[in-house]
C-alpha positions as MATLAB code, in Angstrom:
seq = 'MSRSRPVTARVRILAAILAVACVGLSIVGSVTFIVQREQVLTEIDQRLGAQVARLVTVATPTPSPAPTTEGEEPEIAVDPLAVGDYDDLEEYLTAAVARLVPARNEGAVAVIDGVARYRPSTLSGFDISANRTLIDRAVAETTGGDTVRGTVVTDTGALRYVAIPVTVEGDDRSGLYIRAVDLGAELDSVTTAMATFSIAAIAVIVAIGVVGWFVTGRLLSPIRHMRETADAIAITDLSMRLPAGGTDDIADLSRTVNSMLDRIEGTVDVQRQLLDDVRHELKTPITIVRGHLELMDPKDAVDVATTREIGISELDRLARLVEDIDLLAAAEGDSYVMRDVDLAALTSRVAELVAVIPGHTWSIESHAGGIVHGDQDRLLQAWLQLADNAAKYTPEGTPIEVGSSHDAAGTRLWVRDHGPGIPPAARRRIFRRFDRAGGKRVVGGSGLGLAIVEAITTSHGGTCTVTDTRGGGATFTIHLPPSRAELPAPVRAGDVVLQREASG';
ca = [
     -26.178    2.475   10.373;
     -24.960   -1.095   11.368;
     -21.785   -1.869    9.773;
     -21.789   -5.023    7.566;
     -19.556   -7.562    8.437;
     -16.268   -7.959    6.100;
     -15.983  -10.720    3.974;
     -13.488  -13.156    5.419;
     -10.072  -14.248    3.563;
     -11.290  -17.726    3.354;
     -14.608  -16.798    1.390;
     -12.513  -14.451   -0.947;
      -9.755  -17.006   -1.453;
     -12.612  -19.449   -2.205;
     -14.601  -17.283   -4.536;
     -11.634  -16.618   -6.459;
     -10.687  -20.112   -7.080;
     -14.376  -21.016   -7.974;
     -14.438  -18.287  -10.555;
     -11.295  -19.256  -12.357;
     -12.746  -22.873  -12.104;
     -16.176  -21.449  -13.680;
     -14.413  -19.427  -16.423;
     -12.020  -22.373  -17.460;
     -14.787  -24.862  -17.665;
     -16.921  -22.167  -19.610;
     -14.225  -21.661  -22.129;
     -13.472  -25.430  -22.523;
     -17.139  -26.016  -22.823;
     -17.715  -23.392  -25.343;
     -15.043  -24.367  -27.525;
     -15.774  -28.149  -27.357;
     -19.570  -27.090  -28.586;
     -18.285  -24.815  -31.368;
     -16.022  -27.643  -32.541;
     -18.381  -30.426  -32.621;
     -21.288  -28.177  -34.108;
     -19.020  -27.018  -36.882;
     -18.157  -30.679  -37.596;
     -21.795  -31.751  -37.843;
     -22.222  -28.481  -40.040;
     -19.389  -29.847  -42.293;
     -20.928  -33.191  -42.506;
     -24.276  -31.875  -43.398;
     -22.899  -29.755  -46.017;
     -21.040  -32.786  -47.623;
     -24.091  -34.648  -47.705;
     -26.113  -31.868  -49.428;
     -23.272  -31.413  -51.706;
     -23.600  -35.341  -52.805;
     -26.962  -34.332  -53.892;
     -25.941  -31.889  -56.315;
     -23.367  -34.268  -57.535;
     -25.915  -36.909  -58.291;
     -27.975  -34.295  -59.991;
     -25.023  -32.830  -62.085;
     -26.369  -34.104  -65.506;
     -28.977  -31.484  -64.920;
     -26.616  -28.613  -65.866;
     -24.439  -30.490  -68.472;
     -25.052  -33.438  -70.703;
     -22.048  -35.373  -69.248;
     -21.844  -36.337  -65.653;
     -18.992  -34.879  -63.802;
     -18.239  -35.346  -59.929;
     -18.632  -32.842  -57.350;
     -15.444  -31.748  -55.296;
     -15.020  -33.881  -52.306;
     -12.901  -33.967  -49.269;
      -9.759  -35.650  -49.375;
     -10.146  -39.584  -49.208;
     -13.787  -39.582  -50.111;
     -15.528  -40.848  -53.283;
     -18.306  -38.654  -54.515;
     -21.576  -40.259  -54.098;
     -22.779  -40.635  -57.812;
     -25.995  -42.843  -58.701;
     -24.987  -45.948  -60.317;
     -27.316  -45.136  -63.217;
     -27.157  -41.185  -63.572;
     -30.050  -39.073  -64.351;
     -29.318  -37.681  -67.742;
     -31.586  -35.020  -68.481;
     -31.456  -35.632  -72.147;
     -33.224  -39.048  -71.705;
     -36.317  -37.378  -70.421;
     -38.946  -35.100  -72.590;
     -40.993  -33.979  -69.678;
     -40.083  -32.377  -66.411;
     -42.393  -34.467  -64.419;
     -41.004  -37.729  -65.348;
     -37.492  -36.435  -64.363;
     -38.145  -35.130  -61.047;
     -40.135  -37.972  -60.427;
     -37.125  -40.286  -61.231;
     -34.993  -37.922  -59.039;
     -37.308  -38.144  -56.146;
     -37.636  -41.859  -56.359;
     -33.955  -42.683  -56.712;
     -32.477  -40.113  -54.242;
     -33.878  -41.578  -51.086;
     -33.367  -39.465  -47.969;
     -31.723  -40.585  -45.066;
     -32.466  -40.210  -41.402;
     -33.388  -36.646  -40.492;
     -33.679  -35.710  -44.213;
     -36.292  -34.829  -46.313;
     -36.694  -33.945  -50.126;
     -39.623  -32.754  -52.325;
     -39.684  -31.673  -56.040;
     -41.352  -28.301  -56.861;
     -42.848  -27.444  -60.303;
     -43.893  -23.574  -60.729;
     -43.485  -22.968  -57.150;
     -45.839  -25.882  -55.972;
     -44.709  -29.077  -54.342;
     -45.562  -31.935  -56.458;
     -43.529  -34.930  -55.475;
     -41.992  -36.300  -52.374;
     -40.377  -39.795  -51.405;
     -42.761  -42.466  -50.526;
     -40.267  -44.105  -48.419;
     -40.501  -44.446  -44.349;
     -36.904  -42.923  -43.920;
     -36.621  -39.230  -43.454;
     -39.267  -36.691  -42.786;
     -42.001  -34.801  -44.977;
     -40.975  -31.222  -46.156;
     -43.805  -30.880  -48.862;
     -46.006  -28.610  -46.695;
     -43.192  -26.322  -45.088;
     -44.009  -23.097  -47.126;
     -41.536  -21.079  -45.387;
     -38.782  -23.365  -46.807;
     -40.228  -23.794  -50.289;
     -40.887  -20.187  -50.623;
     -37.587  -19.339  -49.761;
     -35.719  -21.913  -51.890;
     -38.095  -20.707  -55.009;
     -36.941  -17.017  -54.450;
     -33.487  -17.757  -54.101;
     -33.053  -19.565  -57.236;
     -34.650  -17.329  -59.407;
     -31.416  -17.033  -61.361;
     -31.041  -20.457  -62.242;
     -27.910  -21.222  -59.528;
     -28.060  -23.922  -57.284;
     -28.449  -22.446  -53.721;
     -27.383  -23.698  -49.966;
     -28.586  -22.252  -47.004;
     -30.376  -22.527  -43.427;
     -33.682  -21.371  -42.794;
     -35.750  -21.517  -39.307;
     -39.289  -22.827  -39.656;
     -41.833  -23.728  -37.274;
     -40.528  -27.270  -37.216;
     -37.011  -26.140  -36.450;
     -33.913  -25.267  -38.240;
     -33.363  -26.770  -41.483;
     -30.042  -26.781  -43.583;
     -31.097  -27.327  -47.355;
     -29.968  -27.352  -50.795;
     -32.241  -26.405  -53.750;
     -31.165  -27.301  -57.035;
     -33.035  -25.740  -60.386;
     -34.182  -28.435  -62.733;
     -35.150  -27.363  -66.294;
     -35.843  -29.954  -69.594;
     -35.301  -28.613  -73.147;
     -38.908  -28.471  -74.715;
     -40.802  -27.986  -71.428;
     -41.274  -24.411  -70.359;
     -42.103  -24.884  -66.773;
     -39.583  -24.585  -63.823;
     -38.592  -27.309  -61.781;
     -36.812  -27.450  -58.107;
     -35.198  -30.151  -56.525;
     -34.938  -29.271  -52.599;
     -33.112  -31.518  -50.116;
     -33.169  -30.493  -46.420;
     -31.615  -31.842  -43.244;
     -33.145  -31.247  -39.770;
     -30.269  -29.323  -37.729;
     -31.776  -29.981  -34.495;
     -31.792  -33.587  -34.857;
     -28.430  -33.690  -36.366;
     -27.272  -31.549  -33.362;
     -28.939  -33.874  -30.807;
     -25.803  -35.620  -30.118;
     -23.917  -32.398  -29.552;
     -26.593  -31.026  -27.331;
     -26.584  -34.124  -25.278;
     -22.931  -34.097  -24.783;
     -22.940  -30.462  -23.831;
     -25.847  -31.225  -21.199;
     -23.824  -33.922  -20.011;
     -20.675  -31.570  -19.859;
     -22.654  -28.943  -17.962;
     -23.758  -31.645  -14.978;
     -20.384  -32.633  -15.017;
     -19.167  -29.146  -14.568;
     -21.462  -28.237  -11.946;
     -20.447  -31.361  -10.062;
     -16.822  -30.438  -10.582;
     -17.551  -27.006   -9.111;
     -19.252  -28.249   -6.174;
     -16.353  -30.558   -5.238;
     -13.811  -27.910   -5.528;
     -15.942  -25.690   -3.436;
     -16.114  -28.404   -0.982;
     -12.615  -29.460   -0.911;
     -11.276  -25.980   -1.349;
     -13.238  -24.855    1.686;
     -11.491  -27.453    3.900;
      -8.242  -26.717    2.198;
      -8.363  -23.060    2.589;
      -9.486  -23.438    6.332;
      -6.469  -25.860    6.778;
      -4.096  -23.077    4.950;
      -5.237  -20.106    7.038;
      -5.504  -21.786   10.443;
      -2.073  -20.296   11.308;
      -3.400  -16.954   10.463;
      -6.299  -17.613   12.798;
      -3.985  -18.854   15.569;
      -1.985  -15.677   15.097;
      -5.278  -13.366   15.532;
      -6.484  -15.306   18.533;
      -2.908  -15.026   19.992;
      -2.767  -11.313   19.246;
      -6.159  -10.938   20.826;
      -4.792  -12.786   23.915;
      -1.710  -10.592   24.471;
      -2.115   -7.939   27.073;
       0.233   -5.512   28.666;
       0.237   -7.522   31.905;
       1.088  -10.918   30.089;
       3.508  -10.813   26.926;
       4.652  -14.606   27.134;
       2.156  -15.923   24.672;
       4.025  -16.996   21.349;
       2.814  -18.704   18.317;
       3.641  -22.387   17.201;
       6.256  -21.846   14.598;
       6.804  -25.365   12.985;
       7.388  -25.711    9.679;
       9.538  -24.083    6.737;
       6.515  -22.249    4.424;
       5.725  -18.871    4.515;
       3.360  -18.834    7.300;
       5.921  -20.533    9.775;
       8.247  -17.644    8.726;
       5.587  -15.213    9.480;
       5.032  -17.023   12.747;
       8.635  -16.734   13.605;
       8.817  -13.281   12.822;
       6.054  -12.338   15.054;
       7.296  -13.973   17.865;
      10.424  -12.127   17.372;
       8.596   -9.044   17.332;
       6.649  -10.309   20.512;
      10.182  -10.922   22.249;
      11.130   -7.262   21.540;
       8.169   -5.787   22.748;
       8.419   -7.921   25.832;
      11.950   -6.786   26.350;
      11.099   -3.324   25.866;
       8.377   -3.346   28.333;
      10.387   -5.246   30.972;
      12.955   -2.361   30.393;
      10.428    0.294   31.007;
       8.925   -1.262   33.799;
      12.527   -1.549   35.529;
      13.368    1.969   34.577;
      10.082    3.086   36.438;
      10.792    0.838   39.457;
      14.373    2.371   39.690;
      13.077    5.773   39.279;
      10.456    5.475   41.787;
      13.189    3.958   44.221;
      15.427    6.659   43.412;
      12.890    9.590   44.110;
      11.737    7.970   47.559;
      15.265    8.859   49.202;
      15.407   12.580   48.776;
      11.423   12.936   49.279;
      11.840   10.957   52.685;
      14.844   13.304   53.743;
      13.276   16.444   52.902;
       9.952   15.242   54.419;
      11.771   14.129   57.624;
      13.837   17.222   58.424;
      10.828   19.173   57.876;
       8.806   17.188   60.269;
      11.917   17.446   62.737;
      12.814   21.106   62.197;
      12.012   23.743   65.121;
      10.553   26.851   63.477;
      11.717   29.050   66.205;
      15.066   27.661   65.799;
      16.675   29.688   63.006;
      19.694   27.471   62.768;
      17.585   24.500   62.555;
      15.875   25.955   59.908;
      18.896   27.038   58.081;
      20.027   23.573   58.214;
      16.897   22.174   57.149;
      16.743   24.587   54.325;
      20.081   23.653   52.787;
      19.440   19.882   53.037;
      16.245   20.583   51.185;
      17.834   22.460   48.513;
      20.511   19.797   48.358;
      18.070   17.079   47.665;
      16.066   18.857   45.213;
      19.157   19.680   43.259;
      19.823   15.958   43.307;
      16.264   15.340   42.050;
      16.840   18.093   39.139;
      20.123   16.145   38.318;
      18.067   12.893   38.131;
      15.480   14.413   35.816;
      17.960   15.729   33.578;
      19.745   12.543   33.296;
      16.520   10.602   32.712;
      15.923   13.121   29.957;
      19.346   12.583   28.460;
      18.714    8.730   28.703;
      15.532    8.815   26.777;
      17.242   10.966   24.213;
      19.991    8.793   23.764;
      17.850    5.858   23.373;
      15.726    7.666   20.938;
      16.070    8.173   17.153;
      17.123   11.850   17.208;
      20.518   11.281   15.806;
      22.255   13.246   12.932;
      24.746   10.955   11.453;
      27.426   12.374    9.119;
      31.427   12.225    9.001;
      33.273   13.401   11.954;
      36.646   14.378   11.918;
      38.096   12.426   14.543;
      41.280   14.435   15.306;
      38.923   17.577   15.771;
      36.786   15.696   18.135;
      39.709   14.311   20.183;
      41.070   18.178   20.535;
      37.530   19.172   21.725;
      37.505   16.658   24.372;
      40.827   17.911   25.350;
      39.571   21.402   25.769;
      36.743   20.352   27.903;
      38.224   17.869   30.171;
      40.934   20.429   30.964;
      38.579   22.445   33.269;
      37.318   19.298   35.360;
      39.059   19.928   38.922;
      41.060   17.644   41.061;
      43.181   15.635   38.292;
      45.829   15.992   35.695;
      44.636   15.337   32.282;
      46.577   14.253   29.355;
      45.881   13.440   25.708;
      47.733   10.077   25.310;
      47.035    9.474   21.824;
      45.556   11.876   19.154;
      44.121    9.606   16.005;
      43.206   11.280   12.727;
      40.701    9.850   10.296;
      36.810   10.084   10.004;
      34.208    8.368   11.928;
      30.542    8.315   10.755;
      28.145    9.244   13.893;
      26.510   12.153   15.431;
      29.311   14.270   16.983;
      27.164   15.936   19.809;
      26.202   12.557   20.921;
      29.926   10.945   20.677;
      31.290   14.009   22.699;
      28.782   13.540   25.317;
      29.467    9.780   25.808;
      33.243   10.505   25.711;
      32.958   13.380   28.328;
      30.640   11.274   30.650;
      33.455    8.567   30.614;
      35.696   11.249   31.599;
      33.299   12.621   34.218;
      32.848    9.251   35.906;
      36.645    8.771   36.109;
      37.030   12.002   37.757;
      34.438   11.138   40.229;
      35.592    7.389   41.124;
      39.338    7.957   41.153;
      41.249    9.643   44.230;
      41.806   13.432   43.896;
      45.379   14.373   42.233;
      45.706   11.067   40.259;
      46.099   11.265   36.473;
      43.702   10.704   33.807;
      44.628    9.900   30.330;
      42.252   10.325   27.183;
      43.033    9.020   23.723;
      41.614    8.026   20.468;
      42.862    5.563   17.732;
      41.849    4.618   14.356;
      42.457    1.704   11.848;
      40.666   -0.538    9.589;
      39.052   -2.357   12.289;
      37.345    0.777   13.697;
      37.654    3.590   15.971;
      38.529    3.562   19.684;
      37.833    6.555   22.084;
      39.079    5.780   25.596;
      39.560    7.130   28.930;
      42.245    5.623   31.555;
      42.196    6.336   35.172;
      44.429    5.126   38.079;
      41.850    4.371   40.855;
      40.382    1.183   42.708;
      39.450   -0.310   39.345;
      36.371   -2.239   38.493;
      35.919   -5.934   39.509;
      35.542   -8.258   36.745;
      32.019   -9.489   37.994;
      30.877   -5.751   37.921;
      31.884   -4.858   34.601;
      28.629   -5.356   32.832;
      26.450   -4.335   35.728;
      27.787   -0.959   36.100;
      26.237   -0.092   32.550;
      22.600   -0.782   34.107;
      20.422    1.938   35.169;
      20.898    3.403   38.556;
      23.649    0.609   39.297;
      27.320    0.935   40.680;
      30.283   -1.357   41.079;
      29.969   -1.071   45.134;
      26.442   -1.645   45.272;
      25.606    2.065   46.822;
      26.319    5.708   46.387;
      29.560    6.641   47.466;
      29.661    9.919   45.092;
      27.150   12.215   44.014;
      25.248   11.266   40.614;
      22.029    9.761   39.333;
      23.652    6.272   38.424;
      22.523    6.973   34.757;
      25.856    8.208   33.269;
      27.169    4.952   32.135;
      23.675    3.795   30.916;
      23.516    6.883   28.838;
      27.055    5.916   27.367;
      25.861    2.567   26.597;
      22.748    3.743   24.844;
      24.964    6.194   22.707;
      27.434    3.599   21.763;
      24.742    1.000   20.701;
      22.934    3.609   18.555;
      26.244    3.818   16.831;
      26.358    0.293   16.427;
      29.378   -0.024   18.725;
      30.078   -1.445   22.407;
      31.856    0.110   25.456;
      33.986   -2.037   27.442;
      36.119   -1.825   30.748;
      39.505   -3.255   30.982;
      42.271   -2.913   33.890;
      44.794   -0.035   33.487;
      48.280   -1.196   34.057;
      49.297   -0.396   37.769;
      45.938   -0.287   38.906;
      42.692    1.541   37.566;
      40.181    1.194   34.834;
      40.039    1.992   31.244;
      36.670    2.641   29.611;
      36.580    2.312   25.742;
      34.027    2.971   23.153;
      34.525    0.684   20.274;
      32.942    2.106   16.929;
      32.638   -0.077   13.693;
      34.678    1.215   10.751;
      32.978    3.659    8.924;
      33.648    2.111    5.135;
      35.650   -0.730    4.373;
      39.099   -0.578    2.986;
      39.615   -1.361   -0.628;
      42.139   -4.171   -1.370;
      45.175   -2.766   -2.827;
      44.918   -4.068   -6.395;
      41.672   -2.340   -6.591;
      42.578    1.133   -5.710;
      42.517    3.829   -8.372;
      46.200    4.460   -7.970;
      47.224    0.908   -8.461;
      44.926    0.525  -11.194;
      46.802    3.128  -12.932;
      50.101    1.901  -12.195;
      49.037   -1.582  -13.306;
      47.500   -0.112  -16.540;
      51.030    1.716  -17.355;
      53.085   -1.467  -16.533;
      50.937   -3.633  -18.629;
      51.320   -0.879  -21.619;
];
């Protein structure tokens, strides 16, 4: 099955923006419609309530105004319709229909015994005398003699109505005055406003979509450039970098990626250099062994024995080279067990081990105490490597001193010899792989010893330096950072107790 193409970040961001905009506009439109609709319904109820006030004399001989909203006068006829002035129900309803002229979108009808009898003859309003749904419902709801207000849905639309029962003393017939308002017509302005709002909202959504498409494209262009750069990077060319102008988060990310690419390029260059150096170092013993084998006379026992010794010697050198490469790889890795190391015990252990290295007089010049944080085995390996390096490159019989010191500035492990010394120009070069101060091999070894020391020291956050020995020679020192910061005197526990006692 073909895998569908994933939705891009640009589309997802734009979809989220449009979704939020749609939800916001929908909420605003809905709230606006509900508020305006309720205002129209309240106004309709007030108009219908005015009709009840104008017919209040139906229920009581003395007119009394109906409750109105604050600041609004009740709509009372100038000449009240006093029910006591009429002896006939038809005359009263005729007068009520004639006087209470319906306004626009209103209709009125007088009903006697459930039959529509009278309706206004004016041109204003609309006719509801033939609306049986409204009349039948109003008759049924006013059976108990109470004024009823409600809403009914008919074939002609929704109507908001008030039904007022009318009775005249001495007339057994039941009368009903119905006043209705066309809700659809009254809500036309609200509906038109909402239609206009909907069109405007759609236009706003479209505008947001168009603008958002270009804005998100502009904002995501650095990420697109980052992807294109990452695709263009190959192991043969790691020089490409991202433009890192600006101060925003994207610029910070670009700088971080560039820094990562710098480290990757540096690592690859180191690996290439290591491979070149290893290839160069392996060529020499292979060439030597092959040359002696080609020139060897199989019939000459002395020649065979000599060639055998040369071959074994070169193979041993190859074995040492492989072991040193393995040690260097381990020293540059992350296989370190970091814990507190007793500096005095470490110094004593080094003194025991260097004492068996022949050809020199070994002495412990400084024996420091304290705790250093690191990998004990790795530190011992680096320190012994410095001692072995001093033994190889100094004249036989010369003394070599070993020592350690510890203070607030950190820890120092050093080896001091009295040989030819190291020229200042070569003091950094000797820590490179397969490199030597003299530029050529004068003693046995792979040329990786000091590179291993440098790797172990760097992994502990320290440095390895070379200085001159007084009277001639070189001093190699491993500088390790302090394990923990010394507390100021007033903050120490003992001093705090003393300060409390003094203050007490």
